[in-house]
N, C-alpha and C positions, 0 to 999 in steps of 0.2 A: 186266099180263100179256098182254093182247090186243095192245098196241103192240109187244111183243117178237115175237109171232108175225107181225104184219104187216111189221115190219122185216126179219125173217129171210126171209119170203117175197119181199120186194122184192129183197134181196141175192141170193137164189137165182135169181130170174128174171133179174137183171142178169148173173149168171155164165153162165147158159145163153144169154142174148142175145149175150154176147161170144163164146162158142164158135160159135154159129150164124153170127154176123157174120164171124168169121174164115174161115168156109167161103164165105159168100155174096159177100163183098166181093172176094175174090181168085179166085173161080171154080173152087175146088178143094175137094172135099168130103172129103178125107182126114182133116182134123182132127176130123170128126164121130165117128170111131172112138174118140176119147178119152171120149166120153159113155158108151160101154159100160163103161169102167173106173169111171166115177163111179157107175153103177148097180150094178155087181158088187162094188165095194169093201166095202160093209157086210155083204154076205151071209155071208162066212166067220165074222165075229164073231157074227152072228145065229144061225148054225147051230151053231157050236162053243162059243158063249158059255155055254150051259147046262151044259157039262162043266167049267167052271172052278170052282175051289174058292172058296166064299163065306165060309169061316171066316177071321175077322180075325186070329186068333192063329197061323195056319199060313202058312208061306211057300211051300208046295208048290202048284204048278200042274199040271194034267194035261197029258199030251202032246197031246191033241186041242185043248185051248184054245191051246196054244202054236202048233200048226199053223194054227189060225184066225187068230191074230195075225200069223203069218208071211205067210199068203195075203193078208190085208188090207193089210199093208205092201207086198207085191209089187204089188198093184193100184194103190195110191197112187203108188208110184214109177213104175210104168208110165204112169199118167196124166200125170205131169209130164215124163217122158223121151221119150215117143212123139212129141210135137211137135218136140222138139229133134232127134231122129233124122231125122224127116221133113224138117225144114229143112236139116239138114246134108247130106242126100242130094239136095237140090234139088227134092223133090217139092212142098213148100209154101214160101212166102216167109217171110222173117224176121218181118215184121209180123203175119202170120197166126199164126206160132208164139207171138209175144208176146201176142196177144189170146187164144189158146187157153190158154196157161199162166196168164194173169191171170184168165180165166174159171174155170179149175180151182181157183185159190187162193180165189176167192170161193165156189165151190160147196163145197169141202172145209171152208173156214172156217165156212160156214153149218151144215154137218152136225155139225161138232165143237161149235159154239156151241149148237145145238139139243139135242144129246145131253147136254151138261153142264148146261144151264139147266133141262131138264125131266127129269132123271134121277130115279129113284125112291129112290136112296140119299140119306139125310139124314145128313150128317156134323155132329156136334155139336162 
């Protein structure tokens, strides 16, 4: 259990290191705006998650829970597409874009792995 937490912390730190290095190596700090999407992405699910229907036999979801899922997906897509748009417009270089996207993959992968490994739902 403790080795999972240490491994996830290492991968998360590596992801943030890649994003910061994509800024520092190429002297352009625009890719750092992607970190805001990493921080803000889980918030809609955390806020609107309590409005979701927890009944296993029901297929209905509330509108607020769907809005939270939509906003979370919007933040995740923004986190991946913002470096592409910045590289296409010539604001950042292509290697900085690649480092920022790979750092984002590591960060989002860590968040997903943590939430699945340590969720309170026990499926039998």
